[in-house]
C-alpha positions as CSV (number, residue, x, y, z in Angstrom):
1,M,-6.8,21.2,0.6
2,R,-8.6,19.0,-2.1
3,Q,-5.6,18.0,-3.9
4,A,-3.9,16.8,-0.7
5,A,-7.0,14.9,0.2
6,V,-7.3,13.2,-3.2
7,S,-3.5,12.4,-3.1
8,L,-3.9,10.7,0.2
9,L,-7.0,8.6,-0.8
10,A,-5.1,7.7,-4.2
11,L,-2.1,6.6,-1.9
12,L,-4.5,4.5,0.1
13,F,-6.1,3.1,-3.0
14,I,-2.9,2.0,-4.9
15,T,-1.2,0.2,-1.9
16,P,-3.5,-2.8,-0.9
17,A,-0.8,-3.7,1.9
18,L,-1.6,-0.5,3.8
19,I,-3.2,-1.0,7.3
20,I,-5.5,1.8,7.8
21,S,-4.5,3.2,11.3
22,E,-6.5,5.2,13.6
23,S,-4.8,8.3,12.4
24,N,-4.7,7.5,8.6
25,A,-1.5,9.3,8.4
26,V,1.0,7.8,5.8
27,F,4.8,7.5,6.0
28,V,6.6,7.5,2.7
29,I,10.2,6.4,2.7
30,Y,12.6,7.3,0.2
31,G,15.3,4.7,0.3
32,L,17.3,1.9,-1.2
33,P,16.3,-1.8,-1.4
34,T,19.9,-2.7,-0.6
35,C,19.9,-0.3,2.5
36,P,19.5,-2.2,5.8
37,Y,18.5,0.9,7.6
38,C,15.8,1.5,5.0
39,N,14.5,-2.1,5.2
40,Y,14.5,-1.6,9.1
41,Q,12.5,1.6,8.9
42,K,9.9,-0.1,6.5
43,D,9.7,-3.2,8.7
44,F,9.1,-1.2,12.0
45,F,6.1,0.7,10.4
46,N,4.6,-2.6,9.1
47,N,5.1,-4.2,12.5
48,A,3.5,-1.3,14.2
49,K,0.7,-1.3,11.8
50,M,1.4,2.1,10.5
51,N,0.7,3.1,7.0
52,C,3.7,2.9,5.0
53,V,5.1,3.2,1.3
54,F,8.4,2.6,0.3
55,I,9.8,4.5,-2.6
56,D,13.1,3.3,-4.4
57,A,15.2,6.5,-4.4
58,S,17.4,5.3,-7.1
59,I,14.5,5.0,-9.4
60,R,12.9,8.5,-8.3
61,S,16.2,10.1,-7.8
62,Q,14.8,13.5,-9.0
63,S,12.3,13.5,-6.2
64,Y,14.8,12.4,-3.7
65,Y,17.1,15.2,-4.6
66,E,14.4,17.8,-4.5
67,I,13.2,16.7,-1.1
68,V,16.9,16.8,0.4
69,S,17.6,20.1,-1.2
70,A,14.3,21.7,0.0
71,T,15.0,20.4,3.7
72,G,18.7,21.2,3.9
73,L,19.4,17.4,4.7
74,E,22.6,15.6,3.7
75,Y,22.4,13.1,0.9
76,Y,21.6,10.0,3.1
77,V,18.8,7.4,3.2
78,P,16.3,6.6,4.5
79,V,14.5,9.9,4.3
80,T,10.9,9.6,5.5
81,V,8.2,12.0,4.7
82,V,5.2,12.2,7.2
83,I,1.8,12.8,5.7
84,N,-1.0,13.7,8.1
85,R,-4.6,12.4,7.6
86,D,-5.4,15.4,5.4
87,G,-2.7,14.8,3.1
88,Y,-0.3,17.4,4.0
89,V,3.4,17.0,4.7
90,T,4.1,17.8,8.4
91,A,7.7,16.6,8.9
92,V,10.7,14.9,7.2
93,V,13.2,12.6,9.0
94,Q,16.4,11.5,7.8
95,G,17.7,8.2,9.4
96,L,16.3,5.3,11.3
97,V,13.8,5.9,14.2
98,S,12.0,2.9,15.8
99,E,10.0,4.9,18.3
100,E,6.3,4.6,17.7
101,S,5.3,7.7,19.8
102,F,7.9,9.8,18.0
103,W,6.2,9.3,14.7
104,I,2.7,9.6,16.1
105,N,3.7,13.0,17.3
106,L,4.9,14.1,14.0
107,T,1.4,13.3,12.4
108,Q,-0.1,15.9,15.0
109,I,2.0,18.8,13.8
110,D,-0.2,21.6,12.4
111,P,1.2,22.0,8.7
112,R,0.3,25.8,8.8
113,E,3.2,26.1,11.4
114,G,5.5,24.7,8.8
115,I,7.3,21.4,8.2
116,S,9.6,20.1,11.0
117,I,13.0,18.6,9.9
118,Y,14.7,15.9,12.1
119,I,18.0,13.8,12.0
120,G,17.0,10.8,13.8
121,E,15.0,12.1,16.9
122,E,16.8,15.3,16.9
123,F,15.0,18.5,15.7
124,V,17.2,20.5,13.4
125,R,15.0,23.2,11.7
126,L,11.5,24.3,10.8
127,I,10.9,24.8,7.0
128,N,8.0,27.8,7.0
129,E,9.0,29.2,3.6
130,T,6.0,28.8,1.4
131,S,8.1,28.0,-1.8
132,R,9.9,25.1,0.0
133,I,6.6,23.8,1.7
134,S,5.1,23.7,-1.8
135,V,8.1,21.9,-3.2
136,L,7.9,19.2,-0.5
137,N,4.1,18.7,-1.0
138,D,4.4,18.8,-4.7
139,V,7.0,16.3,-4.9
140,V,5.3,13.8,-2.8
141,H,1.9,14.3,-4.3
142,K,3.5,13.8,-7.8
143,D,5.0,10.5,-6.7
144,I,1.8,9.3,-5.5
145,S,-0.1,10.5,-8.6
146,E,2.6,8.6,-10.8
147,L,2.2,5.4,-8.6
148,L,-1.3,5.5,-9.2
149,N,-1.0,5.7,-12.8
150,Q,1.5,2.8,-12.9
151,T,-1.0,0.7,-10.8
152,T,-3.8,1.5,-13.2
153,T,-1.8,0.6,-16.4
154,S,-0.7,-2.5,-14.7
155,I,-4.4,-3.6,-14.0
156,E,-5.5,-2.6,-17.6
157,T,-2.5,-4.6,-19.2
158,G,-3.0,-7.5,-17.0
159,T,0.3,-7.4,-15.4
160,P,0.6,-9.9,-12.6
161,T,0.6,-8.9,-9.2
162,T,1.7,-10.7,-6.1
163,T,-1.1,-11.6,-3.7
164,P,-0.3,-11.5,0.0
165,P,-0.4,-15.1,1.6
166,Q,-3.4,-14.4,3.8
167,Q,-5.5,-13.1,0.7
168,L,-4.3,-16.1,-1.3
169,F,-5.7,-18.4,1.5
170,E,-9.0,-16.6,1.9
171,L,-9.3,-16.9,-2.0
172,L,-8.6,-20.6,-1.9
173,K,-11.2,-21.0,0.9
174,A,-13.8,-19.2,-1.2
175,V,-13.0,-21.3,-4.3
176,A,-13.4,-24.7,-2.2
177,L,-16.6,-23.5,-0.9
178,L,-18.0,-22.5,-4.5
179,I,-16.8,-26.0,-5.6
180,A,-18.6,-27.7,-2.7
181,I,-21.9,-26.0,-3.4
182,I,-21.7,-26.8,-7.1
183,A,-21.1,-30.3,-6.3
184,L,-23.9,-30.4,-3.7
185,F,-26.5,-29.1,-6.3
186,I,-25.3,-29.7,-9.6
187,V,-23.8,-33.2,-9.7
188,P,-27.1,-35.0,-8.5
189,I,-28.9,-33.2,-11.3
190,I,-26.2,-34.4,-14.0
191,I,-26.4,-38.0,-12.6
192,F,-30.1,-38.0,-12.7
193,R,-30.2,-36.7,-16.4
194,I,-27.6,-39.2,-17.4
195,R,-29.5,-42.2,-15.9
196,K,-32.7,-41.0,-17.6
197,T,-30.8,-40.8,-20.9
198,L,-29.3,-44.2,-20.8
199,S,-32.4,-46.2,-19.4
200,P,-34.3,-46.3,-22.6
201,L,-31.2,-47.2,-24.6
202,S,-29.8,-49.8,-22.4
203,P,-32.1,-52.5,-21.3
204,E,-29.2,-54.2,-19.5
205,L,-28.9,-51.1,-17.3
206,S,-32.7,-50.8,-16.8
207,L,-32.6,-54.3,-15.4
208,L,-30.5,-53.2,-12.5
209,K,-32.7,-50.5,-11.5
210,P,-34.6,-51.1,-8.1
């Protein structure tokens, strides 16, 4: 229980783009950047404001193969792993599904009953063997931990990251406000000190003083 909760918190921490939904469930897509269905699935979750993480299956091929093997699915993408608010895998879905209620229902499954496997919206089997349930949870939690380590390393080494446009806009507003405050309070003081310094040394300037 503790490991699952920690993994979910880590996932939310390493993905600033996540929008915290009411259920706090997370949908982890194993797909390919060149796959249109994978991108459609990712866009669906983002547009529906549902927490989503995209994992390149070509880079984490071992994880993808272990998930497909444990679920008995074919080697196709996208494969979406549903993680409930407690950090447990409740379902695995292969293929594109753009029905919000379908995904929400999958987050409500009791993981103690097993992991539901779907192809599209069609239920195909229930995984209730402890060994396969452990494999599915361990694989996803391992990927989350590795993503966390990569993100931490990037921060420590100063690797540039992409700032979302909205965050960039807010940052620019904050900088502009700070500059305005500095100009309002600091600039008059600087001018006063410059005039005070010049006056004794420049009689011609002193004559101009009111």
